[in-house]
N, C-alpha and C positions, 0 to 999 in steps of 0.2 A: 367356446362359443358363448356369445352374449345373449341373454334372454331378451325377449321383446319388451317387457317393462323397463329393463335397464337401458335398452336402446332408446326408448321413448324419453326416459329421464335424461339421458345424455344429450339428446336432441333439444330438449327443453332447456337444459342448462346452457347449451351452446347459443340458443336464441336469446336467452336472458343475458348472457355475457355480451352478445352483440348489441343488445338494447342498451345496456349499461355503458358500453364503449361509445355508442352514438350519443347518449345523454351527456357523457363527460366531454365529448368533442364539442357539443353545443352549449356547454355550460357558460361560456362567455356571453352568449346571446341572452340567456336568462339574467345574468348579472347586469348587463347593460340595460335591458328593458326594465328590470325591477328598479334599479337606481334612478333611471331617467323618469320613471313614473313617480317615484318618491319626490324627486326634484320638482316635477311639474305640480304635484300636490302642495309642496311648500310654497311654490310661486303663487298658486291659487289662493292659499291662505294669506300670503302677504298682500295680494291684490284685494281680497275681500276685507281685510282689516282696514283698508282705506275707503271702503264703500259703506258708509253708515246707513244709507237708505236702501240697501240691497234686500229685496224681498225674495221669497222662493220663486215667485212667478218671473221676476226680473232675472234672477239667476238662471232659470231655464232658458230665457231668451238670450242671455249673454253667452252662456256655455252651449253645449250641444252643437247646433249649426251656426251659432252667433259668432261675434268677433273674438270671443274668448274660448272658442271651441277647440282650438289647437294649441299645442305648446308654443308654436311660433307666434300665434296671436297674443297669447298671454305675455310673452317676452316683449313684443312690440308695444302693447298697451302699458305694461309696467314701466317701460323705458320712457314712453311719451309723457306719462304722468310723474316722472321723476322718482318713482319708487325704486328703480334700479339705476345704478350708474352705468355709463356706456360700456365700461370694461366688463362688468358682470353680465350685461346683456349679450355682449359679444361671446363671452365664454359659454353662456347658456345656449346660445345658437350653435356653437361648435359641438357641444354635448348632444343637443337635439339632432344635429346632422349625423353624428356617430350612431345615435340611437336609431335613426331612420335607416341607415345603412344595414345595421344588424337586423332590424325588423323586416326589411323588404328584400333582403338578398336570398336567392335560392342556394347560394354557396354556403359552405360552413365557414363563416368568418371567425377569426380569432384576433386576439390583440397583436399577433405576429403577422397578420395579413398586411402586406406592404401599405395599402391605402389607409387601412385603419390605424396602423402604427404611425403613419405620417400625420393623420388628423389628430391623434392623441398627443403626439409630441408638439403639435401646434398650440395645444392648450397652454395658457400662460399662468393660470392660477395653481396648477399642480406643481409640486416640487420637481424641477427638471434636473436630471443628473444622468450621465451615461450609464451609471451603475443601476439605475431603476428600470424596471420593466414597464412596458406600455400599460399593462394592467394596473400596476402600482400608481402610475401617474394619473390614470383615469380615476381610480378610487380616491386619490388625494384631491383631485380637482372637484369631484362630486361632493366630497366631504366639506371642502372649503366653500363651495357654492351653496350647499345646504345651510351652513352656518351663516353665510351672508343673507340668505333668504329669511332665515329665522330672525335675524337682526332687523330686516326690512319690515317685519310685521309690526304694525302700529298697535301699541298696547291699549 
C-alpha cells in the first residue's frame, strides 16, 4: 500500500513530466519566435543606421503603430530605400510568414508539419539538401539573413 505523501509525490511527478513533454513539443515555436524576433531587431538596427536624424520621439512615431511597427513594415521600408536587396526582402517575408504561423496557430506546429515544412523548403538562402531537416534549413536561413542584415547596417 502506498502512503498518501508518496501518492501525492507520484501525482506531482506525473504532472511535471506532462508539462515537460508539452514544453518539448512546443519547443519549435519558441525557436521560431525567438529567432524571428532577433532578425527583426537586426533589421531595425539596419534601418536606424540609415536614419541620421532619428530622435526618440520620431522613433516612437515610426515604430509602435507607425509604418515600422511590424516586421512586414520594416521589410517593405528597408526594401523601398534600397537597404535590402529584393531577394533578401523576399526571404525575410517568408521567415516572417513562418513566424506568424507558429505564433498564431492553436495547433502544436513543428518543423515536420506539412505546411511549415513546405514553407521552410521554399526558403532559398538556407542550404537545401534532402538530407537536411526543415529545422536545419530554417536555422541556416536565419543565420544567413542575420549576417546579411548586419552587413546592411551603415557604419
